[in-house]
C-alpha positions in Angstrom: 45.3 -14.7 -20.1 41.7 -13.4 -20.3 40.0 -14.2 -23.5 39.0 -11.1 -25.6 35.3 -11.8 -25.4 35.4 -12.3 -21.6 37.3 -9.1 -21.2 34.8 -7.2 -23.3 31.9 -8.7 -21.3 33.7 -7.8 -18.0 34.3 -4.2 -19.3 30.7 -3.8 -20.3 29.5 -5.1 -16.9 31.8 -2.7 -15.0 30.6 0.2 -17.2 26.9 -0.7 -16.4 26.0 -1.5 -20.0 25.1 -5.1 -19.3 22.1 -5.9 -17.1 20.4 -9.1 -15.9 16.7 -9.7 -16.5 16.1 -11.5 -13.3 12.6 -10.6 -11.9 12.0 -13.5 -9.5 11.6 -13.0 -6.6 9.3 -10.1 -7.5 9.5 -8.4 -4.1 12.4 -8.0 -1.7 12.4 -9.8 1.6 10.9 -13.1 3.0 7.3 -13.3 2.0 5.1 -16.4 1.5 1.5 -17.5 0.8 0.9 -14.7 -1.7 -2.6 -13.8 -2.8 -2.3 -12.2 -6.3 -5.2 -10.2 -7.8 -6.1 -7.3 -10.0 -7.8 -4.2 -8.5 -8.2 -0.8 -10.1 -6.1 -1.7 -13.1 -3.2 -2.7 -10.9 -1.7 -6.0 -9.9 -1.7 -6.6 -6.1 0.1 -9.1 -3.9 -1.0 -9.7 -0.3 1.5 -12.1 1.3 2.4 -13.6 4.7 5.4 -12.0 6.3 7.6 -15.0 6.5 9.2 -15.1 10.0 8.9 -16.9 13.4 5.3 -17.0 14.5 5.7 -14.4 17.2 7.0 -11.9 14.6 4.1 -12.4 12.2 1.9 -9.7 13.6 1.3 -7.5 10.5 0.7 -7.7 6.8 2.3 -5.7 4.0 0.9 -5.4 0.5 2.5 -4.7 -2.9 1.1 -3.1 -6.1 2.4 -3.0 -9.7 1.4 -2.0 -13.2 3.6 -4.5 -14.9 4.4 -7.5 -12.6 8.0 -6.2 -12.4 8.1 -2.9 -10.5 6.3 -3.2 -7.2 5.3 -0.6 -4.6 5.3 -1.6 -1.0 2.4 -0.7 1.2 3.6 -1.4 4.7 1.5 -2.6 7.7 -1.9 -2.4 6.1 -3.2 -4.1 9.2 -1.5 -5.5 12.3 -2.2 -7.0 15.8 -2.8 -3.6 17.3 -6.0 -3.4 15.2 -6.9 -7.1 15.6 -7.0 -7.3 19.3 -7.5 -11.1 19.4 -4.5 -11.8 17.2 -1.0 -12.2 18.9 1.0 -14.3 16.4 1.0 -16.3 13.2 -1.0 -13.9 11.0 -1.1 -15.8 7.7 -2.3 -16.1 4.1 -4.5 -13.2 3.2 -7.4 -13.4 0.9 -8.8 -10.1 -0.3 -12.1 -9.5 -2.2 -13.8 -6.3 -3.4 -17.6 -5.9 -2.9 -19.7 -2.8 -3.3 -16.6 -0.5 -3.2 -15.2 -2.0 0.0 -12.2 -4.4 0.3 -12.5 -7.3 2.7 -9.3 -8.9 4.0 -9.6 -12.4 5.3 -6.6 -13.8 7.3 -5.6 -16.5 9.7 -4.1 -15.8 13.1 -2.6 -17.5 16.2 -2.0 -21.0 14.6 -5.1 -22.0 16.6 -5.7 -25.4 18.2 -8.8 -26.7 19.9 -9.9 -24.6 22.8 -7.7 -21.6 21.9 -8.7 -18.2 20.6 -7.8 -17.6 16.9 -8.6 -18.9 13.5 -10.0 -16.9 10.5 -10.7 -13.2 10.8 -12.0 -10.5 8.4 -11.2 -6.8 8.1 -12.5 -4.1 5.9 -11.1 -1.0 4.1 -12.1 1.6 1.5 -8.9 0.9 -0.6 -6.9 -2.3 -1.3 -3.9 -0.8 0.5 -6.0 -0.2 3.6 -5.8 0.7 6.4 -8.0 -2.2 7.3 -10.2 -2.4 10.4 -11.2 -5.6 12.2 -14.8 -6.2 11.1 -16.0 -8.5 13.9 -13.6 -8.0 16.8 -13.4 -11.8 17.0 -12.7 -14.7 14.6 -15.3 -15.6 11.9 -14.2 -19.2 12.3 -12.6 -20.3 15.6 -13.3 -24.0 16.0 -11.9 -27.1 14.4 -14.5 -28.7 12.1 -13.9 -31.9 10.1 -10.3 -31.9 11.3 -9.5 -28.7 9.4 -7.4 -26.1 11.2 -9.0 -22.7 10.4 -6.2 -21.2 8.3 -5.4 -20.7 4.6 -8.8 -19.2 3.7 -9.6 -18.3 0.1 -12.8 -16.4 -0.7 -14.4 -17.3 -4.0 -17.1 -15.5 -5.9 -19.3 -17.9 -7.9 -21.0 -17.1 -11.2 -24.2 -16.2 -9.5 -22.5 -13.7 -7.2 -22.5 -15.9 -4.1 -19.3 -15.9 -2.1 -17.9 -19.1 -0.6 -14.7 -19.6 1.5 -12.5 -22.6 1.1 -10.1 -23.1 4.0 -8.2 -25.7 6.0 -4.9 -27.0 7.2 -4.0 -30.4 8.7 -4.9 -32.2 5.5 -8.6 -31.3 5.6 -10.4 -28.7 3.5 -13.9 -27.2 4.2 -16.1 -24.9 2.2 -18.5 -22.5 3.8 -21.1 -20.1 2.5 -20.6 -16.4 3.4 -23.3 -13.8 4.1 -23.5 -10.8 1.8 -21.8 -8.6 4.5 -19.1 -11.3 5.3 -20.0 -11.2 9.0 -21.4 -14.7 9.3 -21.7 -18.2 7.7 -24.9 -19.2 6.1 -26.3 -22.8 5.9 -26.3 -24.7 2.7 -29.6 -26.1 1.3 -29.2 -29.3 3.4 -28.8 -27.2 6.6 -25.1 -27.9 7.0 -22.7 -25.0 7.7 -19.4 -26.8 6.8 -18.9 -29.1 3.9 -15.6 -31.1 3.6 -14.2 -31.2 0.1 -10.8 -32.6 0.7 -9.1 -34.0 -2.4 -6.4 -36.7 -2.5 -3.1 -35.6 -1.0 -4.4 -32.2 0.1 -2.5 -30.5 2.9 -3.4 -26.8 2.8 -3.5 -23.6 0.6 -6.8 -24.0 -1.4 -7.5 -21.9 -4.4 -10.3 -21.9 -7.0 -11.0 -20.2 -10.4 -13.4 -20.7 -13.3 -12.2 -21.2 -16.9 -14.4 -22.4 -19.7 -17.3 -22.9 -17.2 -15.2 -25.4 -15.3 -14.1 -25.1 -11.7 -10.4 -25.5 -11.1 -9.5 -26.4 -7.6 -5.9 -26.2 -6.5 -4.0 -26.9 -3.3 -0.6 -27.5 -1.8 0.9 -30.9 -0.8 3.8 -31.9 1.4 5.3 -30.0 4.3 5.7 -26.2 4.0 9.1 -26.3 5.9 10.7 -28.8 3.5 11.8 -29.0 -0.1 8.9 -31.2 -1.4 6.2 -28.7 -1.0 4.2 -28.6 -4.3 0.9 -27.6 -6.0 -1.7 -30.0 -7.5 -5.2 -29.5 -9.0 -8.5 -30.9 -9.9 -11.3 -29.8 -12.3 -15.0 -30.1 -11.5 -18.4 -29.0 -12.7 -19.4 -27.5 -9.3 -17.6 -25.5 -6.7 -18.3 -28.3 -4.3 -16.6 -31.0 -6.4 -16.1 -33.9 -6.3 -12.4 -33.0 -6.8 -10.4 -35.8 -8.4 -6.7 -35.0 -8.4 -5.3 -34.6 -11.9 -1.6 -33.8 -11.5 1.1 -31.8 -9.8 1.8 -28.5 -11.7 4.4 -26.8 -9.5 7.3 -28.4 -7.6 10.9 -27.9 -6.7 13.6 -27.6 -9.4 17.2 -28.5 -8.3 18.5 -25.7 -10.6 16.2 -23.0 -9.3 14.6 -23.5 -5.9 12.8 -25.8 -3.5 9.6 -25.7 -1.4 7.5 -24.3 -4.2 3.9 -23.9 -3.1 1.0 -22.0 -1.4 0.0 -20.1 -4.5 -2.7 -18.1 -6.1 -3.7 -17.4 -9.7 -4.1 -14.0 -11.4 -6.3 -13.9 -14.5 -5.6 -10.9 -16.7 -8.9 -9.1 -17.2 -10.5 -9.6 -20.7 -7.7 -12.0 -21.7 -7.2 -15.8 -21.5 -3.9 -15.2 -19.8 -3.0 -16.5 -16.3 -0.2 -16.1 -13.9 0.7 -18.2 -10.9 1.9 -16.4 -7.8 3.7 -18.6 -5.3 6.5 -18.8 -2.8 9.7 -20.9 -3.0 12.9 -21.4 -1.0 16.2 -20.3 -2.6 18.8 -23.1 -3.1 21.0 -23.5 -0.1 18.4 -22.1 2.3 16.9 -24.5 4.8 15.1 -22.2 7.4 11.4 -22.7 7.3 11.0 -18.9 7.1 13.3 -18.3 4.1 10.6 -18.0 1.5 10.4 -15.6 -1.5 7.4 -14.6 -3.6 7.6 -15.3 -7.4 5.4 -15.2 -10.5 5.3 -17.4 -13.6 3.0 -17.7 -16.6 0.5 -20.6 -16.3 -0.8 -22.2 -19.5 -3.2 -24.9 -20.5 -3.2 -27.7 -23.0 -5.9 -28.3 -25.6 -8.0 -30.3 -23.1 -8.0 -27.5 -20.6 -5.5 -29.2 -18.3 -2.9 -27.0 -16.6 0.6 -27.5 -18.1 3.5 -28.0 -15.6 4.9 -24.6 -14.5 8.6 -24.1 -15.0 10.2 -22.0 -12.3 12.4 -19.3 -13.6 14.6 -16.4 -12.4 13.4 -14.3 -15.3 9.7 -14.1 -14.2 7.2 -12.4 -16.3 6.1 -8.9 -17.5 2.6 -7.8 -18.4 1.3 -4.3 -18.5 -2.4 -3.8 -17.8 -4.2 -1.9 -20.5 
């Protein structure tokens, strides 16, 4: 015999009067390494298309007013435009400057002696279409043991742009020219500075809060369940970065492989969201990754509180 309350709930569900508030993942399909940012009073996500390397020859983008309802902008750039890229187009980082949008990306899973690495493209709108700016990689070679992937472009308080990048457990920072076509030397004459913190693997990200530099990265293997995010706080964009804690990791009730994130700061508010990928429970393929969003908060000392993964996600309408 069905209990009365259960029968009522079942009737309501069948009649469409009951809905579930699940908002994570926020976009449909397998997407990873999401760059989240606000442009033109809209939220944007620029992710990696999560698939075998040979199929990763394009990028899609997604825009939203409320972090819930997302519009897909397909193939904003692909390997037909980037002639030197033939696989493994990864981990976009997009920055606006002087009315232009610059799209940094990795391609070809490059190893020593191969063509590939970090490229840059440009467009008049965040949704593109993007055109290859250089016709070749901006960074092709292996320096300090860092594979040229997982680039994040950071604008400092004085307007100078730096790029943090690196796989294979090494992270470099470089100084970018105003037109993003070349690397500039630091004051000591060096071009590449290694800033690798403890346990770093890949996926660097940086933001400023209360005049402090928060440097974040992913640890563990991206194909497995133990992928996670950790962070440090410094007084300079160059560190030193002393690891403080893990703030995002697998939850046996929600998902595994949580990592390679970015952070959205809501304009004119002390409100932050972490945009990341995770692997649904029961999924074991390296490429089965979904993009999700959670609120990210701080304690009274400015430390990042551990992020709890949810199915509910978040909602925030830009004013």
